[in-house]
N, C-alpha and C positions, 0 to 999 in steps of 0.2 A: 329783725322786725322792720316792716315797711315804714317809711317816713310818715305816711298818713296815720298809721296806727299810733306812732309816738306823738304826733301833733294832737290827736284827739284824746288819747288816754292820759297822757301826762298832764294836760291842762285840767281835765275833769278830776283827776286824782288830786291835783294840787288845790283846786278851787272848791271842791265838794268834799268836806271832811268825812261824810258818811259813806263815801264811795270807795271803800277799801277794796272792793272787787268790782270789776267792770267787764261785762260781757257785751261785745258788739258783734251781732250776728246778721246773717242773711238767710234766716230760716224761711221755708217756702211760704207759709201763710202770712206771717208778719211782713215779710218782704213784699208779698203781693199787695197788701194794704198800703204800703208806702208808695206804691206806684199808681194808685187810682186817684181820681180827682178829689174825693172826700175821704182822706186817709185817716179816719178817726175810728176809735173803738166806740161803739154805741152801747148804751146800757140796756142790752136786750136779754140779759140773763144774770143770774146770781154771780157768776165768775166775773163778768164784765163790770157789774156794779161795784164789786169789791176792789177793783183796781182803778176806778175812774179818777180818784184824787191823787194818784201817783204818776199820771201820764202827762208828759209835756210833748209838744209838737214843734217840729222844725219844718216850715213850709217852703224853705229856700234851700236849694241844693246848688252850691256854687261850683261843684266839680270835686275833684280829689282834694283832701285836706293836706296840702303840702306845706302849710305855714302854721306856726303855733297860734296865730290869731284865730284860726278856725276852731281850734279846740277851746279857746276862751269863749268864743261866741256860743258854742254848743253848751259849755258849762253854765253860761248865763241863762240859756234857755231851760236847761235842766233844773237849775236853781235848787229847790228843796224836794224835787220829784225824784223818783227812782227809775223811771222809764222814759226814753226819748224815742219818738218816731221821727226818723229823718227822711224827708221827702226824696223819693227816687233813689234811696240808698239802703236803708235797713233800719234795724232797731238797736238801741243800746239800753242795757239794764244794769243797775248798780245794786250793791248791797253791802252790809257791814261784814258779812261772812260769805263764803262760797255757797253754803247751803241756802242762805237767804236769796242771793242773786240767782242761783239756779232755780229755786222754787218760783221766783217771779218770772223768769224766762220761760219755764215750762208752762205755767198757766197763761202767760201772755200768748204763746203760740197756740194753745188750745182755744183761747178766746178768739183769736184771729181766724182760726180754722172754722169755728162755728159761724163767725160773721161772714166769711167767704161763702160758706154753704147756704147761709140764710138769704144772701142777696141775689 
């Protein structure tokens, strides 16, 4: 496993008790939104509205996460949320089970796709 994966995932797993499962992806539509100036999901439909209170945003991309402190910083940003948009990097989704995390990731990518199409 790459050092940056360990630095990010280990800290979030340690500092976020409900993050039993962590998916960090670079899926096309979610990844596209992390690279635009206003990288937010807007409440433009039912799916988006249902996830608004679970999303945290990281507007600062310091480069590769090669130090454990970066994972701690991301864990603090995530706090009690289950989804983190990381500027110019990708998204991270957590869950208490694989099914819960996967479901969140699936609907997040669909919401991002709709937003990309709508803009």
